[in-house]
Backbone as ProteinMPNN parsed JSONL, in Angstrom:
{"seq_chain_A": "MPEIELLTDKLVGELLTFVLWTLVPLFVTMFALVIFYPRINKRLATLVSFLVAFVFFFIRFGS", "coords_chain_A": {"N_chain_A": [[-155.933, -34.026, -75.591], [-156.376, -35.186, -78.081], [-157.326, -37.727, -77.367], [-159.948, -37.609, -76.42], [-161.076, -36.784, -78.764], [-160.84, -38.799, -80.166], [-162.551, -40.574, -78.812], [-164.841, -39.565, -79.106], [-165.591, -39.645, -81.545], [-165.661, -42.306, -81.912], [-167.761, -43.071, -80.372], [-170.06, -41.436, -81.643], [-169.821, -42.785, -84.181], [-170.749, -45.393, -83.372], [-173.181, -45.131, -82.463], [-174.656, -43.715, -84.891], [-174.173, -46.258, -86.539], [-175.976, -47.823, -84.577], [-178.541, -46.779, -85.072], [-178.85, -46.917, -87.801], [-179.222, -49.609, -87.987], [-181.052, -50.549, -86.428], [-183.187, -48.512, -85.888], [-183.921, -47.407, -88.413], [-184.787, -49.697, -89.889], [-187.261, -50.512, -88.273], [-188.835, -48.295, -88.249], [-189.322, -48.156, -91.191], [-190.36, -50.457, -91.66], [-192.569, -50.39, -90.193], [-194.134, -48.242, -91.278], [-194.242, -49.48, -93.818], [-195.845, -51.813, -93.365], [-198.352, -50.367, -92.483], [-198.901, -49.049, -94.63], [-199.132, -50.743, -96.904], [-200.849, -52.725, -95.76], [-203.641, -51.604, -94.804], [-205.568, -52.382, -92.916], [-204.44, -53.885, -90.905], [-203.984, -54.498, -87.728], [-203.016, -52.097, -85.326], [-201.331, -52.934, -83.073], [-200.029, -55.532, -83.716], [-198.779, -54.558, -86.059], [-196.748, -53.129, -84.805], [-195.67, -54.897, -83.235], [-194.483, -56.79, -85.022], [-193.038, -54.849, -86.358], [-190.847, -54.246, -84.513], [-189.794, -56.462, -84.048], [-188.511, -57.389, -86.398], [-186.617, -55.189, -85.991], [-185.195, -56.026, -83.824], [-184.06, -58.472, -84.851], [-182.317, -57.196, -86.684], [-180.77, -55.784, -85.193], [-179.588, -57.942, -84.062], [-178.463, -59.168, -86.136], [-176.286, -57.529, -86.709], [-175.164, -56.695, -84.225], [-174.869, -58.921, -82.997], [-172.747, -60.752, -83.071]], "CA_chain_A": [[-157.229, -33.903, -76.148], [-156.949, -36.48, -79.031], [-157.997, -39.042, -76.91], [-161.541, -37.05, -76.425], [-161.764, -36.358, -80.288], [-161.26, -40.06, -80.53], [-163.516, -41.257, -78.167], [-166.162, -38.656, -79.65], [-165.787, -40.31, -82.683], [-165.901, -43.702, -81.991], [-169.183, -42.881, -79.869], [-170.606, -40.95, -82.764], [-169.949, -43.955, -84.97], [-171.431, -46.607, -82.819], [-174.535, -44.31, -82.341], [-175.14, -43.76, -86.228], [-174.319, -47.754, -86.732], [-177.049, -48.493, -84.124], [-179.547, -46.067, -85.812], [-178.846, -47.464, -89.024], [-179.319, -51.144, -88.164], [-182.161, -50.656, -85.655], [-184.213, -47.523, -86.098], [-184.37, -47.214, -89.742], [-185.821, -50.859, -90.199], [-188.391, -50.408, -87.251], [-189.638, -47.139, -89.029], [-189.278, -48.416, -92.292], [-191.153, -51.935, -91.373], [-194.044, -49.675, -89.509], [-194.758, -47.765, -92.363], [-194.432, -50.574, -95.145], [-197.12, -52.668, -93.214], [-199.426, -49.416, -92.435], [-199.107, -48.437, -96.146], [-199.473, -51.965, -97.726], [-201.828, -53.386, -95.041], [-204.001, -50.594, -93.948], [-206.53, -52.894, -91.994], [-203.813, -54.317, -90.016], [-203.974, -54.193, -86.277], [-201.878, -51.421, -85.113], [-200.464, -53.651, -82.289], [-199.585, -56.335, -84.446], [-197.787, -53.931, -86.846], [-195.76, -52.58, -83.731], [-194.922, -56.047, -83.005], [-193.739, -57.049, -86.405], [-191.756, -53.886, -86.635], [-190.034, -54.433, -83.369], [-189.249, -57.951, -84.118], [-187.756, -56.865, -87.662], [-185.584, -54.121, -85.645], [-184.483, -56.982, -83.115], [-183.306, -59.221, -85.924], [-181.543, -56.643, -87.541], [-179.813, -55.649, -84.281], [-178.886, -59.266, -83.665], [-177.477, -59.519, -87.209], [-175.179, -56.666, -86.615], [-174.205, -56.546, -82.906], [-174.809, -60.21, -81.93], [-171.702, -61.687, -82.782]], "C_chain_A": [[-157.496, -34.963, -77.55], [-157.699, -37.604, -78.591], [-159.779, -38.895, -76.854], [-161.625, -37.316, -77.744], [-162.037, -37.841, -80.538], [-162.361, -40.903, -79.987], [-165.158, -40.825, -78.704], [-166.718, -39.397, -80.927], [-166.188, -41.645, -82.903], [-167.646, -43.839, -81.354], [-170.257, -42.631, -80.87], [-171.094, -42.271, -83.863], [-170.618, -45.04, -84.69], [-173.087, -46.239, -82.632], [-175.183, -44.353, -83.84], [-175.447, -45.346, -86.617], [-175.757, -48.139, -85.859], [-178.435, -47.85, -84.737], [-179.687, -46.939, -86.996], [-179.432, -49.044, -89.166], [-180.379, -51.362, -87.237], [-183.27, -49.674, -86.111], [-184.95, -47.41, -87.412], [-185.459, -48.445, -89.997], [-186.94, -50.902, -89.21], [-188.97, -49.373, -87.928], [-189.89, -47.522, -90.53], [-190.395, -49.85, -92.42], [-192.556, -51.278, -91.064], [-194.541, -49.182, -90.675], [-195.196, -48.511, -93.389], [-195.953, -51.167, -94.409], [-198.325, -51.508, -92.861], [-199.974, -49.086, -94.078], [-199.946, -49.389, -96.969], [-200.908, -52.899, -97.133], [-202.719, -52.616, -94.132], [-205.123, -51.168, -92.748], [-205.781, -53.678, -90.823], [-204.112, -53.671, -88.507], [-202.657, -53.215, -85.582], [-200.713, -52.007, -83.975], [-199.705, -54.572, -82.684], [-198.674, -55.709, -85.607], [-196.434, -53.306, -85.783], [-195.048, -53.654, -83.28], [-193.968, -56.597, -84.054], [-192.569, -55.944, -86.246], [-190.586, -54.012, -85.668], [-189.082, -55.799, -83.353], [-188.133, -57.893, -85.33], [-186.363, -56.214, -87.046], [-184.608, -54.845, -84.867], [-183.819, -57.906, -83.846], [-182.12, -58.601, -86.306], [-180.4, -56.042, -86.452], [-179.064, -56.763, -83.864], [-177.753, -59.301, -84.894], [-176.164, -58.805, -87.334], [-174.287, -56.468, -85.511], [-174.156, -57.808, -82.211], [-173.637, -60.819, -81.771], [-170.374, -60.815, -82.152]], "O_chain_A": [[-158.591, -35.391, -77.916], [-158.501, -38.276, -79.239], [-160.62, -39.748, -77.139], [-162.383, -38.256, -77.981], [-163.112, -38.231, -80.994], [-162.963, -41.771, -80.62], [-166.209, -41.466, -78.703], [-167.882, -39.657, -81.233], [-166.88, -42.066, -83.831], [-168.518, -44.565, -81.833], [-171.215, -43.392, -81.003], [-172.22, -42.614, -84.224], [-171.107, -45.709, -85.6], [-174.003, -47.061, -82.678], [-176.212, -45.014, -83.983], [-176.569, -45.742, -86.931], [-176.627, -48.747, -86.482], [-179.402, -48.607, -84.826], [-180.677, -47.663, -87.104], [-179.944, -49.543, -90.169], [-180.719, -52.544, -87.196], [-184.242, -50.132, -86.712], [-186.169, -47.337, -87.566], [-186.654, -48.275, -90.239], [-187.78, -51.675, -89.67], [-190.05, -49.804, -88.332], [-190.902, -47.004, -91.002], [-191.124, -50.016, -93.398], [-193.566, -51.642, -91.666], [-195.511, -49.788, -91.131], [-196.31, -48.356, -93.89], [-197.039, -50.929, -94.938], [-199.441, -51.991, -93.052], [-201.117, -48.939, -94.51], [-201.007, -49.145, -97.544], [-201.724, -53.529, -97.806], [-202.695, -52.803, -92.915], [-205.46, -50.452, -91.806], [-206.437, -54.083, -89.863], [-204.416, -52.497, -88.293], [-201.523, -53.655, -85.396], [-199.531, -51.663, -83.963], [-198.606, -54.64, -82.133], [-197.807, -56.45, -86.071], [-195.29, -53.123, -86.199], [-193.88, -53.499, -82.925], [-192.773, -56.796, -83.835], [-191.386, -56.213, -86.04], [-189.431, -53.877, -86.073], [-188.005, -56.029, -82.802], [-186.996, -58.331, -85.159], [-185.246, -56.557, -87.434], [-183.409, -54.591, -84.979], [-182.74, -58.199, -83.332], [-181.038, -59.187, -86.317], [-179.246, -55.852, -86.838], [-177.963, -56.607, -83.337], [-176.538, -59.42, -84.739], [-175.164, -59.264, -87.888], [-173.091, -56.182, -85.579], [-173.603, -57.952, -81.121], [-173.307, -61.365, -80.718], [-169.346, -61.407, -81.826]]}, "name": "protein", "num_of_chains": 1, "seq": "MPEIELLTDKLVGELLTFVLWTLVPLFVTMFALVIFYPRINKRLATLVSFLVAFVFFFIRFGS"}
């Protein structure tokens, strides 16, 4: 059973790393754009947010 626990710990760790390095920048960028630039087009804000998340994803997982 230690193999299953090790696999679960690794899976949860990777999931948390993914969330911290992609989803957090995505939401933070989205809310920052909407709050600081209220007249911004929502599609443009979404595009910029996904680009920022994409950059953070490749900074962490690209190498």
